[in-house]
VOGU-3710 file (C-alpha; in Angstrom, 3 decimals, decimal comma):
1> xxxxxxxxxx> 0,906/29,517/-15,406  4,426/29,406/-16,914  5,522/26,404/-18,905  8,390/25,824/-16,447  6,019/25,821/-13,479  3,580/23,597/-15,305  6,360/21,165/-16,173  7,497/21,062/-12,560  3,954/20,411/-11,363  3,449/17,651/-13,900
11> xxxxxxxxxx> 6,771/15,992/-13,109  5,682/15,493/-9,508  2,202/14,269/-10,413  1,141/10,897/-9,099  1,526/8,134/-11,683  -1,502/5,893/-11,487  -0,548/2,567/-12,997  -3,306/-0,030/-13,062  -3,518/-3,338/-14,879  -7,117/-3,929/-15,861
21> xxxxxxxxxx> -8,992/-6,034/-18,377  -10,183/-4,221/-21,482  -13,042/-6,578/-22,163  -14,177/-10,179/-21,947  -11,711/-11,264/-24,651  -8,751/-9,558/-23,009  -7,596/-11,670/-20,089  -4,731/-10,084/-18,169  -1,138/-11,168/-18,365  1,218/-9,260/-16,054
31> xxxxxxxxxx> 4,156/-7,804/-17,990  7,710/-8,254/-16,825  8,545/-5,880/-14,009  11,472/-4,398/-15,917  9,394/-3,612/-19,000  6,607/-2,144/-16,882  9,116/0,092/-15,143  10,518/1,253/-18,482  7,015/2,107/-19,684  6,465/4,110/-16,526
41> xxxxxxxxxx> 9,798/5,891/-16,987  8,986/6,750/-20,617  5,633/8,315/-19,813  6,901/10,040/-16,693  9,792/11,510/-18,656  7,506/12,984/-21,294  5,257/14,464/-18,620  8,255/15,995/-16,853  9,470/17,437/-20,169  6,166/19,250/-20,585
51> xxxxxxxxxx> 5,322/17,415/-23,799  2,072/15,965/-22,436  0,039/16,435/-19,237  -0,668/12,696/-19,049  -1,348/9,618/-21,122  -3,051/6,258/-21,330  -1,038/3,463/-22,936  -2,552/0,092/-23,693  -0,944/-2,759/-25,628  -1,656/-6,409/-26,229
61> xxxxxxxxxx> -2,305/-9,089/-28,802  -5,359/-10,601/-30,456  -6,775/-11,928/-27,210  -4,937/-10,358/-24,274  -4,045/-6,985/-22,824  -0,364/-6,963/-21,844  0,127/-3,381/-20,663  -2,232/-0,717/-19,417  -0,873/2,451/-17,885  -2,745/5,608/-16,947
71> xxxxxxxxxx> -0,336/8,334/-15,859  -0,186/12,033/-15,084  -3,086/14,459/-15,363  -6,203/14,282/-17,481  -6,849/17,982/-16,868  -4,581/20,670/-15,453  -6,831/23,694/-15,750  -9,168/24,978/-14,427  -8,764/22,156/-11,882  -6,335/19,253/-11,696
81> xxxxxxxxxx> -7,671/15,785/-12,454  -5,697/12,557/-12,366  -5,528/10,568/-15,595  -7,692/7,429/-15,532  -7,751/4,366/-17,757  -11,333/5,196/-18,810  -10,528/8,733/-19,959  -12,269/9,704/-23,203  -10,061/11,391/-25,820  -10,712/13,467/-28,921
91> xxxxxxxxxx> -9,192/11,079/-31,493  -8,769/13,692/-34,245  -7,545/11,945/-37,429  -7,776/8,479/-35,876  -11,438/8,967/-36,851  -10,403/8,331/-40,452  -9,530/4,683/-39,845  -11,744/3,643/-36,934  -14,973/5,107/-38,318  -14,797/6,195/-41,956
101> xxxxxxxxxx> -12,550/3,548/-43,505  -14,427/0,784/-41,691  -17,800/2,134/-42,808  -16,715/2,395/-46,467  -15,367/-1,172/-46,443  -18,588/-2,432/-44,891  -20,564/-0,760/-47,653  -18,171/-2,265/-50,191  -18,798/-5,732/-48,747  -22,531/-5,117/-49,205
111> xxxxxxxxxx> -21,920/-4,156/-52,861  -23,294/-0,700/-52,132  -19,935/0,888/-53,004  -17,311/-0,269/-55,500  -13,829/0,768/-54,421  -12,599/1,301/-57,970  -15,704/3,156/-59,104  -15,589/6,927/-59,656  -16,719/8,833/-56,596  -18,998/10,844/-58,883
121> xxxxxxxxxx> -21,141/7,727/-59,342  -22,329/8,197/-55,748  -21,818/11,964/-55,403  -22,529/13,560/-58,815  -21,430/17,015/-57,660  -17,953/15,602/-57,029  -17,416/15,138/-60,756  -16,818/18,857/-61,231  -13,384/20,491/-61,639  -11,781/17,542/-63,411
131> xxxxxxxxxx> -12,499/14,940/-60,726  -14,608/12,565/-62,818  -12,004/9,777/-62,721  -11,077/9,910/-59,010  -12,063/6,637/-57,349  -13,175/5,682/-53,874  -9,935/3,712/-53,436  -7,872/6,812/-54,227  -9,716/8,810/-51,566  -8,993/6,072/-49,006
141> xxxxxxxxxx> -5,314/5,890/-49,995  -4,806/9,681/-50,144  -3,821/9,466/-53,804  -6,758/11,482/-55,172  -4,636/14,581/-55,757  -7,008/16,714/-53,676  -5,543/19,438/-51,414  -4,923/18,822/-47,737  -7,729/20,998/-46,380  -10,800/23,064/-47,135
151> xxxxxxxxxx> -10,723/26,741/-48,099  -11,345/29,294/-45,320  -14,704/29,152/-43,590  -17,555/31,075/-45,164  -20,131/33,174/-43,301  -22,541/30,403/-42,456  -23,768/28,942/-39,183  -25,184/25,660/-37,850  -26,512/23,356/-40,544  -25,751/25,973/-43,189
161> xxxxxxxxxx> -22,034/25,840/-42,216  -21,987/22,062/-42,528  -23,700/22,121/-45,933  -21,304/24,810/-47,134  -18,272/22,765/-45,987  -19,502/19,679/-47,839  -20,260/21,762/-50,932  -16,716/23,158/-50,874  -15,203/19,689/-50,479  -17,157/18,349/-53,447
171> xxxxxxxxxx> -16,285/21,335/-55,626  -12,530/21,507/-54,981  -10,137/21,009/-57,891  -7,227/18,570/-57,581  -3,737/19,954/-57,072  -2,055/16,857/-58,561  -3,057/14,131/-61,018  -4,918/11,305/-59,254  -3,019/8,120/-58,505  0,498/9,549/-58,807
181> xxxxxxxxxx> 1,477/10,544/-55,280  0,290/10,710/-51,707  -1,165/13,983/-50,418  -2,518/13,378/-46,930  -5,860/15,142/-47,092  -8,750/15,810/-44,742  -10,803/16,600/-47,845  -10,616/12,966/-48,965  -12,331/11,847/-45,789  -14,844/14,665/-45,641
191> xxxxxxxxxx> -15,980/13,427/-49,054  -15,994/9,803/-47,859  -18,100/10,771/-44,846  -20,632/12,352/-47,178  -20,470/9,277/-49,430  -21,392/7,046/-46,462  -24,329/9,313/-45,639  -25,671/9,270/-49,198  -25,186/5,553/-49,839  -26,180/4,236/-46,398
201> xxxxxxxxxx> -29,108/6,578/-46,030  -28,017/7,578/-42,544  -25,253/9,847/-41,169  -21,760/8,517/-40,599  -22,136/8,579/-36,819  -25,340/6,554/-36,920  -23,923/3,954/-39,311  -20,791/3,504/-37,204  -22,794/3,295/-33,983  -25,010/0,545/-35,382
211> xxxxxxxxxx> -22,471/-1,419/-37,458  -19,101/-0,889/-35,750  -19,215/0,392/-32,200  -22,256/-1,445/-30,809  -21,278/-4,837/-32,289  -17,797/-4,506/-30,755  -19,030/-3,316/-27,373  -17,289/0,041/-27,800  -19,582/1,764/-25,327  -17,480/4,907/-24,918
221> xxxxxxxxxx> -16,915/5,549/-28,626  -18,876/7,975/-30,757  -19,239/11,448/-32,140  -20,692/14,303/-30,067  -20,145/12,823/-26,572  -23,010/13,359/-24,180  -23,034/14,781/-20,652  -22,252/11,400/-19,076  -18,945/11,146/-20,941  -18,059/14,817/-20,557
231> xxxxxxxxxx> -16,623/14,481/-17,060  -14,272/11,704/-18,255  -13,141/13,546/-21,377  -9,650/14,976/-21,615  -9,795/18,646/-22,613  -7,781/19,818/-25,590  -6,815/23,431/-26,362  -8,465/26,636/-25,265  -10,742/28,337/-27,759  -12,646/31,550/-27,146
241> xxxxxxxxxx> -11,294/31,782/-23,609  -12,435/28,322/-22,470  -11,151/24,795/-22,698  -12,611/22,503/-25,340  -14,010/19,494/-23,512  -16,217/17,066/-25,361  -16,168/19,355/-28,387  -14,091/18,429/-31,418  -10,841/20,333/-31,765  -10,458/19,865/-35,526
251> xxxxxxxxxx> -11,791/23,021/-37,239  -13,065/21,180/-40,321  -15,013/18,688/-38,241  -16,318/21,585/-36,131  -17,640/23,259/-39,303  -19,461/20,001/-40,044  -21,164/20,038/-36,663  -18,784/17,558/-35,010  -19,562/14,615/-37,306  -17,082/14,317/-40,152
261> xxxxxxxxxx> -15,176/11,638/-41,984  -11,824/13,186/-41,113  -12,220/13,871/-37,352  -14,740/14,162/-34,541  -14,652/10,700/-32,974  -14,143/10,332/-29,209  -13,069/7,076/-27,553  -11,128/5,325/-24,803  -8,065/3,103/-24,909  -10,114/0,033/-23,962
271> xxxxxxxxxx> -12,580/0,592/-26,812  -9,760/1,078/-29,316  -8,179/-2,128/-28,033  -11,395/-3,980/-28,897  -11,220/-2,555/-32,404  -7,556/-3,523/-32,822  -8,246/-7,051/-31,613  -11,062/-7,311/-34,146  -8,571/-6,458/-36,905  -6,039/-8,989/-35,596
281> xxxxxxxxxx> -8,760/-11,655/-35,448  -9,518/-11,307/-39,142  -12,422/-8,894/-38,795  -14,413/-10,444/-36,001  -14,677/-10,213/-32,231  -16,138/-13,217/-30,509  -18,989/-14,331/-32,710  -19,493/-10,908/-34,274  -18,056/-10,187/-37,697  -17,427/-6,532/-38,450
291> xxxxxxxxxx> -15,259/-6,894/-41,577  -14,485/-9,771/-43,912  -10,945/-11,164/-44,040  -10,581/-9,781/-47,578  -11,241/-6,276/-46,265  -8,694/-6,733/-43,483  -6,120/-7,744/-46,114  -6,809/-4,522/-48,041  -5,938/-2,426/-44,997  -2,379/-3,787/-44,933
301> xxxxxxxxxx> -1,859/-4,138/-48,690  0,076/-1,287/-50,336  -2,472/0,875/-52,144  -0,110/3,624/-53,263  2,423/3,740/-56,110  5,819/2,498/-54,955  7,340/5,842/-55,954  4,623/7,936/-54,287  6,814/8,939/-51,348  4,715/7,191/-48,688
311> xxxxxxxxxx> 3,253/3,716/-48,374  -0,367/3,431/-47,373  -3,052/0,811/-47,308  -6,714/1,774/-47,356  -7,117/4,488/-44,751  -4,143/3,445/-42,686  -0,504/4,410/-43,098  1,905/1,486/-43,358  5,044/1,088/-41,276  7,510/-1,618/-40,299
321> xxxxxxxxxx> 6,313/-4,251/-37,798  7,150/-4,099/-34,094  10,354/-6,114/-34,450  13,731/-5,385/-32,893  15,163/-4,365/-36,271  12,091/-2,408/-37,404  14,087/0,712/-38,215  15,808/-1,075/-41,100  12,784/-2,988/-42,397  10,583/-1,796/-45,264
331> xxxxxxxxxx> 7,436/0,067/-44,165  5,018/-2,839/-44,436  3,147/-4,971/-41,932  2,097/-2,376/-39,356  -1,058/-0,290/-39,611  -0,716/3,113/-37,977  -2,764/6,244/-37,601  -2,082/9,226/-35,394  -4,201/12,203/-34,447  -3,253/15,861/-34,123
341> xxxxxxxxxx> -4,453/15,975/-30,528  -1,851/13,404/-29,446  -3,604/10,102/-30,108  -2,553/7,021/-32,051  -3,275/3,369/-32,835  -0,817/0,768/-34,183  -1,734/-2,754/-35,311  1,078/-5,180/-36,171  -0,301/-7,611/-38,740  2,944/-9,609/-38,799
351> xxxxxxxxxx> 3,593/-9,936/-35,077  -0,087/-10,040/-34,073  0,171/-7,173/-31,568  -1,295/-3,712/-31,139  -0,665/-0,495/-29,208  -2,928/2,390/-28,273  -1,251/5,597/-27,075  -3,601/8,399/-26,064  -2,638/11,836/-24,814  -4,061/15,318/-25,012
361> xxxxxxxxxx> -0,846/17,072/-25,919  -2,620/20,368/-26,750  -3,819/20,831/-23,156  -3,562/23,303/-21,533  -1,603/25,759/-23,701  -2,158/24,545/-27,283  1,368/23,126/-27,310  3,045/19,828/-26,542  4,540/17,044/-28,603  3,375/13,425/-28,589
371> xxxxxxxxxx> 6,019/12,193/-31,058  8,719/11,272/-28,487  6,164/9,358/-26,407  5,032/7,387/-29,442  8,564/6,646/-30,609  9,729/5,441/-27,226  6,697/3,312/-26,398  6,791/1,638/-29,809  10,528/1,049/-29,410  9,916/-0,573/-26,024
381> xxxxxxxxxx> 7,357/-2,916/-27,568  9,574/-3,632/-30,566  12,524/-4,463/-28,313  10,556/-7,401/-26,910  10,380/-9,106/-30,308  13,231/-10,760/-32,218  14,570/-9,336/-35,492  12,471/-10,028/-38,561  13,451/-10,719/-42,164  11,857/-8,737/-44,978
391> xxxxxxxxxx> 10,700/-12,013/-46,500  8,535/-12,637/-43,433  6,712/-9,376/-44,115  6,198/-10,333/-47,728  4,600/-13,634/-46,739  2,345/-11,994/-44,137  1,154/-8,951/-46,088  -0,884/-9,425/-49,275  0,379/-7,508/-52,266  3,725/-6,745/-50,648
401> xxxxxxxxxx> 5,922/-8,325/-53,318  6,096/-5,299/-55,643  6,665/-2,862/-52,806  9,418/-5,027/-51,316  11,083/-5,378/-54,692  11,056/-1,602/-55,049  12,510/-1,127/-51,566  15,343/-3,569/-52,236  16,214/-2,470/-55,758  19,696/-1,151/-56,473
411> xxxxxxxxxx> 20,025/2,444/-57,714  21,621/3,086/-61,111  24,581/5,435/-61,477  24,123/8,919/-62,881  27,453/10,641/-62,560  31,025/11,038/-63,725  32,621/8,017/-62,007  32,711/4,482/-63,391  33,411/1,926/-60,689  35,630/-1,109/-61,177
421> xxxxxxxxxx> 32,787/-3,380/-62,249  31,725/-0,834/-64,912  35,267/-0,656/-66,246  35,462/-4,462/-66,284  32,231/-4,622/-68,283  33,630/-2,064/-70,741  36,624/-4,359/-71,173  34,239/-7,191/-72,127  35,508/-9,047/-69,016  38,811/-9,755/-70,758
431> xxxxxxxxxx> 40,836/-9,892/-67,477  38,611/-12,760/-66,259  38,349/-14,654/-69,550  38,309/-18,414/-69,048  38,425/-18,168/-65,246  36,226/-19,723/-62,589  35,893/-16,913/-60,103  34,994/-16,630/-56,448  33,355/-13,251/-55,800  33,530/-11,435/-52,455
441> xxxxxxxxxx> 30,570/-9,064/-52,507  27,412/-7,816/-50,849  24,582/-5,455/-51,707  27,042/-2,609/-52,307  28,531/-4,472/-55,283  26,530/-3,431/-58,360  27,160/-1,790/-61,693  26,061/1,513/-63,182  22,718/0,034/-64,287  21,896/-1,158/-60,772
451> xxxxxxxxxx> 22,634/-4,833/-61,547  24,379/-6,874/-58,864  27,993/-7,735/-59,632  27,086/-11,359/-58,859  24,485/-11,309/-61,627  26,821/-9,476/-64,010  29,565/-12,083/-63,600  27,107/-14,983/-63,698  26,103/-13,846/-67,200  29,512/-12,642/-68,354
461> xxxxxxxxxx> 30,736/-14,438/-71,506  33,768/-16,641/-70,886  33,508/-16,281/-67,100  32,213/-18,881/-64,638  30,895/-17,650/-61,301  31,892/-20,596/-59,117  31,399/-19,261/-55,584  30,181/-16,247/-53,639  31,716/-15,061/-50,362  29,737/-12,861/-47,975
471> xxxxxxxxxx> 31,527/-10,511/-45,535  30,044/-9,268/-42,268  26,332/-8,392/-42,591  25,818/-10,911/-45,382  25,120/-10,771/-49,079  22,248/-8,325/-48,489  24,224/-6,133/-46,034  21,253/-6,441/-43,675  22,247/-8,980/-40,994  23,684/-7,880/-37,656
481> xxxxxxxxxx> 24,706/-11,346/-36,454  27,034/-14,197/-37,444  26,186/-15,726/-40,821  25,843/-19,244/-42,103  26,461/-20,572/-45,581  23,598/-20,298/-48,045  22,609/-20,518/-51,703  22,102/-17,390/-53,769  18,524/-17,567/-55,058  19,214/-15,579/-58,242
491> xxxxxxxxxx> 22,317/-17,356/-59,503  22,107/-20,707/-57,729  25,743/-20,226/-56,672  26,773/-21,260/-53,126  27,409/-18,420/-50,673  30,195/-19,012/-48,162  30,063/-16,993/-44,966  33,123/-14,987/-43,938  31,470/-13,889/-40,705  30,506/-17,047/-38,885
501> xxxxxxxxxx> 32,588/-19,895/-37,555  35,110/-18,960/-40,243  36,231/-15,426/-41,010  38,955/-16,518/-43,377  38,681/-18,455/-46,620  38,494/-22,152/-45,843  40,542/-24,157/-48,423  37,517/-26,295/-49,299  35,553/-23,218/-50,388  38,226/-22,420/-52,982
511> xxxxxxxxxx> 38,078/-25,781/-54,735  37,416/-25,126/-58,408  38,188/-21,398/-58,104  40,801/-19,918/-60,459  40,605/-16,321/-59,226  39,156/-14,266/-56,409  37,334/-10,992/-57,100  36,496/-8,313/-54,499  33,632/-5,860/-55,087  32,523/-4,304/-51,823
521> xxxxxxxxxx> 32,057/-0,638/-50,928  34,194/0,261/-47,899  33,291/2,925/-45,311  36,711/4,594/-45,202  37,216/3,815/-41,492  39,940/1,711/-39,872  37,698/-0,600/-37,843  35,140/-1,313/-40,588  35,652/-5,035/-41,175  35,248/-5,156/-44,952
531> xxxxxxxxxx> 38,886/-4,141/-45,388  40,000/-6,974/-43,095  38,116/-9,370/-45,353  39,979/-7,760/-48,258  43,251/-8,603/-46,546  42,144/-12,170/-45,868  41,257/-12,533/-49,558  44,768/-11,480/-50,572  46,225/-14,031/-48,168  43,960/-16,795/-49,529
541> xxxxxxxxxx> 44,823/-15,948/-53,140  48,544/-15,933/-52,367  48,340/-19,256/-50,535  46,511/-20,886/-53,437  48,577/-19,205/-56,129  45,639/-17,615/-57,920  45,147/-13,980/-58,928  43,195/-11,546/-56,761  41,155/-8,880/-58,543  39,881/-5,782/-56,742
551> xxxxxxxxxx> 37,109/-3,859/-58,495  37,831/-0,446/-57,081  35,300/1,844/-55,404  35,598/5,302/-53,789  36,489/6,206/-50,262  33,034/7,604/-49,401  34,423/10,021/-46,812  36,929/11,434/-49,281  40,327/10,021/-50,229  41,953/13,369/-49,477
561> xxxxxxxxxx> 41,202/13,113/-45,737  43,142/10,923/-43,354  44,128/11,091/-39,706  42,979/10,315/-36,213  44,317/7,797/-33,690  46,838/5,287/-35,016  46,901/1,864/-33,322  49,872/0,981/-31,173  52,103/-1,836/-32,445  50,589/-5,241/-31,766
571> xxxxxxxxxx> 48,885/-8,224/-33,331  46,282/-7,656/-36,031  42,606/-8,120/-35,265  39,360/-8,334/-37,217  38,795/-4,609/-36,630  42,469/-3,722/-37,057  44,079/-5,608/-39,908  46,801/-2,996/-40,488  47,918/0,009/-38,389  45,837/2,634/-40,168
581> xxxxxxxxxx> 44,661/5,929/-38,698  40,964/6,254/-37,938  40,373/7,731/-41,411  42,754/6,143/-43,898  41,798/8,169/-46,992  42,313/5,279/-49,421  40,164/3,312/-51,850  39,905/-0,463/-51,507  42,207/-0,877/-54,493  44,826/1,314/-52,864
591> xxxxxxxxxx> 44,453/-0,493/-49,542  44,927/-3,822/-51,311  48,184/-2,545/-52,802  49,339/-1,323/-49,374  48,431/-4,557/-47,570  49,977/-6,743/-50,224  53,287/-4,895/-50,121  53,707/-3,778/-46,514  52,576/-7,099/-45,055  54,540/-9,114/-47,572
601> xxxxxxxxxx> 51,485/-11,098/-48,676  52,762/-11,524/-52,212  49,415/-12,036/-53,923  49,063/-11,674/-57,681  47,038/-8,500/-57,205  45,251/-6,841/-60,112  43,266/-3,673/-59,390  40,585/-2,660/-61,883  40,762/1,089/-61,311  37,846/3,514/-61,502
611> xxxxxxxxxx> 37,502/6,064/-64,244  36,617/9,696/-63,606  37,469/9,564/-59,891  39,514/12,199/-58,060  40,673/12,160/-54,458  38,670/15,137/-53,315  35,329/13,605/-54,259  32,815/12,750/-51,570  30,458/9,915/-52,387  27,688/12,281/-53,492
621> xxxxxxxxxx> 30,077/13,765/-56,069  30,683/10,427/-57,787  27,116/9,887/-59,001  27,366/6,224/-58,016  24,298/4,610/-56,477  24,196/4,518/-52,691  22,924/1,609/-50,630  23,346/1,061/-46,873  26,830/-0,275/-46,195  25,576/-2,182/-43,160
631> xxxxxxxxxx> 22,329/-2,378/-41,175  23,250/0,755/-39,224  25,088/2,767/-41,873  22,148/3,817/-43,988  22,914/7,287/-45,249  25,671/9,843/-45,664  24,838/11,668/-42,414  25,287/8,503/-40,372  28,461/7,577/-42,238  29,887/11,041/-41,556
641> xxxxxxxxxx> 29,539/10,492/-37,786  30,406/6,798/-37,763  34,206/7,130/-37,324  33,879/9,444/-34,322  30,926/7,839/-32,594  32,357/4,410/-33,370  35,414/5,317/-31,269  33,345/5,068/-28,078  30,946/2,301/-29,103  32,928/-0,372/-27,295
651> xxxxxxxxxx> 32,042/1,249/-23,972  28,793/0,891/-22,050  26,812/3,366/-24,173  24,203/3,141/-26,902  25,137/4,834/-30,165  21,605/4,659/-31,501  21,615/1,163/-32,971  18,008/0,050/-32,949  16,724/3,582/-33,527  15,946/5,495/-36,738
661> xxxxxxxxxx> 19,210/7,441/-36,352  22,211/5,216/-35,513  25,498/7,030/-34,886  23,715/10,351/-34,506  22,821/9,545/-30,890  24,828/8,682/-27,791  23,080/7,692/-24,597  22,784/5,443/-21,583  20,408/5,156/-18,617  23,024/6,747/-16,332
671> xxxxxxxxxx> 23,832/9,822/-18,440  22,763/13,302/-17,348  21,670/14,591/-20,755  21,600/18,395/-20,214  24,990/18,365/-18,499  26,557/16,227/-21,231  25,174/18,449/-23,998  26,458/21,600/-22,285  29,917/20,104/-21,690  30,260/18,963/-25,307
681> xxxxxxxxxx> 29,029/22,254/-26,730  31,791/24,004/-24,802  34,504/21,812/-26,381  34,348/23,097/-29,983  34,051/19,529/-31,249  32,708/20,492/-34,672  29,074/19,693/-33,896  26,071/20,877/-31,926  24,716/18,618/-29,164  21,135/18,574/-27,924
691> xxxxxxxxxx> 19,755/16,649/-24,918  17,603/13,708/-25,985  15,977/10,563/-24,652  15,441/7,404/-26,693  14,745/3,683/-26,383  16,946/1,451/-28,561  15,383/-1,799/-29,778  18,785/-3,475/-30,108  22,148/-3,469/-28,403  23,351/-3,109/-24,851
701> xxxxxxxxxx> 20,365/-1,105/-23,605  17,684/-2,806/-25,663  14,263/-1,764/-24,420  15,649/0,666/-21,836  15,149/4,414/-21,687  18,446/6,155/-22,428  19,343/9,769/-21,795  22,005/11,395/-23,906  22,665/13,700/-26,823  21,800/13,991/-30,477
711> xxxxxxxxxx> 24,676/15,143/-32,687  24,350/17,708/-35,462  27,633/18,284/-37,306  28,585/21,842/-38,126  28,955/23,102/-41,704  32,753/23,245/-41,636  34,889/20,099/-42,021  36,206/18,917/-38,661  39,556/17,277/-38,000  39,424/13,468/-37,977
721> xxxxxxxxxx> 38,528/12,047/-34,527  37,991/15,437/-32,823  34,336/14,727/-32,182  34,980/11,161/-30,993  37,730/12,241/-28,622  35,435/14,971/-27,277  32,721/12,382/-26,568  35,185/10,208/-24,646  36,554/13,183/-22,708  33,083/14,465/-21,768
731> xxxxxxxxxx> 31,699/11,097/-20,717  34,770/10,374/-18,597  34,719/13,844/-17,029  31,022/13,775/-16,102  30,562/10,062/-15,412  33,974/8,753/-14,398  32,482/6,007/-12,244  29,899/4,857/-14,804  31,661/5,272/-18,159  33,831/2,278/-19,038
741> xxxxxxxxxx> 36,753/4,176/-20,547  39,120/1,176/-20,887  36,522/-0,538/-23,104  37,283/1,870/-25,974  40,940/0,782/-26,083  40,495/-1,406/-29,178  38,655/1,188/-31,281  40,800/4,080/-30,076  43,989/2,106/-30,711  46,273/4,632/-29,054
751> xxxxxxxxxx> 47,274/3,844/-25,499  48,698/7,334/-25,097  45,396/8,936/-26,090  43,592/6,702/-23,611  46,055/7,662/-20,842  45,560/11,360/-21,509  41,762/11,072/-21,466  41,923/9,132/-18,199  44,084/11,923/-16,763  41,455/14,541/-17,779
761> xxxxxxxxxx> 43,753/16,178/-20,326  42,123/18,876/-22,487  40,938/18,016/-25,965  43,724/19,995/-27,670  46,405/18,012/-25,846  44,852/14,665/-26,772  44,545/15,770/-30,406  48,170/16,867/-30,427  49,317/13,465/-29,170  47,219/11,678/-31,767
771> xxxxxxxxxx> 48,578/13,860/-34,568  52,161/13,193/-33,517  51,603/9,439/-33,576  50,111/9,485/-37,063  52,526/11,945/-38,627  54,326/9,289/-40,632  51,279/7,737/-42,266  51,342/10,114/-45,234  54,639/8,621/-46,312  53,356/5,081/-45,730
781> xxxxxxx> 50,337/5,475/-48,001  51,914/7,597/-50,752  53,489/4,793/-52,844  50,194/2,929/-53,154  47,870/5,722/-54,279  46,242/5,306/-57,689  44,301/8,556/-58,050
//
């Protein structure tokens, strides 16, 4: 059967959606109809795309099941079978956390195993090849340094094959020093499975049956499923000309006879829900205790070095909780484990919720992809929760303080450019001597050592830091909502919001201030509001008769590039303080000089210029430390697309806010993704467009399945605004009735460009009109350039 035919068959398959209790402790609560429909649409879309034949999704909290959906096909070949809620799945690596990690912690609670003891204490043969110091904890956290898998299979069969596999695992040499970095390794858990057998005196499957599955009522969970469960088991991939059904897919676990610490467990969504609820209830279910609260805390506590490249607890990977802003939170608070076959379990220790997503993505052709299903279902669940502060994670997760501090630390500089604050420090703060200063700053204001400008000035000799002023997104650059006033915990200095009821400097906030200082990294784009705050600061300084200092920073997109739509004459706004083109190609110091002169502000402006900076530098060339400029401008790739994608954000589309990739996506529920991608690819917009579906956790389409395109810029520089204009043209051409073209008027600025797009003018004609309007800007900016 061809993949196209299979996809067509699956897309028309009956979706069986049934709400059912998962156990005595899981009373039903009907989900909102809209959310249930979105869940159905997500799963149906992945089936139609050929990524999975079917799936079971189950989600809830510590005592209730909120969603249960069984959809698509359990088996396609040799005969079609509808997916059922009680389908048994090969869990693959989910075995590591449900069975092996739990068993090791239970033995630890019984003092039969010490987590920080060398593994060789329990398995003497493991001490060979330089492994004497590797601990049980390091195996659980994947920091042992052991390789990912076993060497190729030897010529052995049955019990001999299993013994040979264990012997190989115990004899392997590390490929990295223990404790330094994460290497996700099946070998770690093969060894742990053998450790359980030796210490407990019974095989891993028997221990888990007696001490985990039976106490929790997990009747459909175990290794080596019997004939009764076979008919309900989802097949995986073909092997030797026949489908694997009830036989483990993982080759290492197969060598071990189907019982291994790394894979081999079979289970249902309802059984896994019981396990997740046990974790959320502090290790017990009903009156049965499976793990102590201290062991539960270890699962969520970071057990890997903060610089290891991945954060893990014991057994489980760590991720951000299921909150609306999870994609910009540190990876703490959520336990997660996925399996190669298409399975996964997520337990939110902060929000008290869980999700089980089970598919057999390898059936029937050893292909498929469960990642989009997981991402979209988790996004749907996250969209139901409010945003969360990082501090809430720190208070909910034991041992999170060091990891959070590492995640929030500011990077030191390591390059040729010295920013304004570095130059000021080199001048021993002489320009500010004897002054009480009010500092406009956020997380992007820090010196070459990675020290906040606020802290630098608070300790500067002869300088008094009297007030802090926070622009949009707050002092931490992490808030996507209006701000209130606060107190800076490090300096004890009051923080006045410039993005709340007041966006300008209230006179009362300037009492006792002798000078205003600006140290904020701009994005280089006309409608980014930090430069409006810069203008407001100049106005406030002029009105009070005090100097205004600007600690200069680069234009991250390059100060040699400018162009794009120029706003029509009219009143200034918060996203249009001065009639700049889309890309202005100026540093904040240069913009301050332009504003002050061309708007007749008349402030006593003093720019502390950078050293070592040239106009052609991109941010990566400067060697300055990068931090997210706002909650949704997190890296250079997103910043590169921000000006263009931002042009259309005012319309009724999602630009990927509330996803891992803001400004690299454009979508809406009404978009025809393949048609949009094809249209854009024909426009020579300077990027490649691929059809995509996603669920944003924030914004206009929060919690709704969007169809659209992902954007991959080409290697060659593209003219300013070409890509953004192409997006507007394509959306209007294909979806004239749905796309709200007039809503981009403010970001586009140019009424003529808007008129041409509405009239279906070609891209070249719109670009020509834009270029003509902005032709005079080069002469406007020239007198104010510093570099």
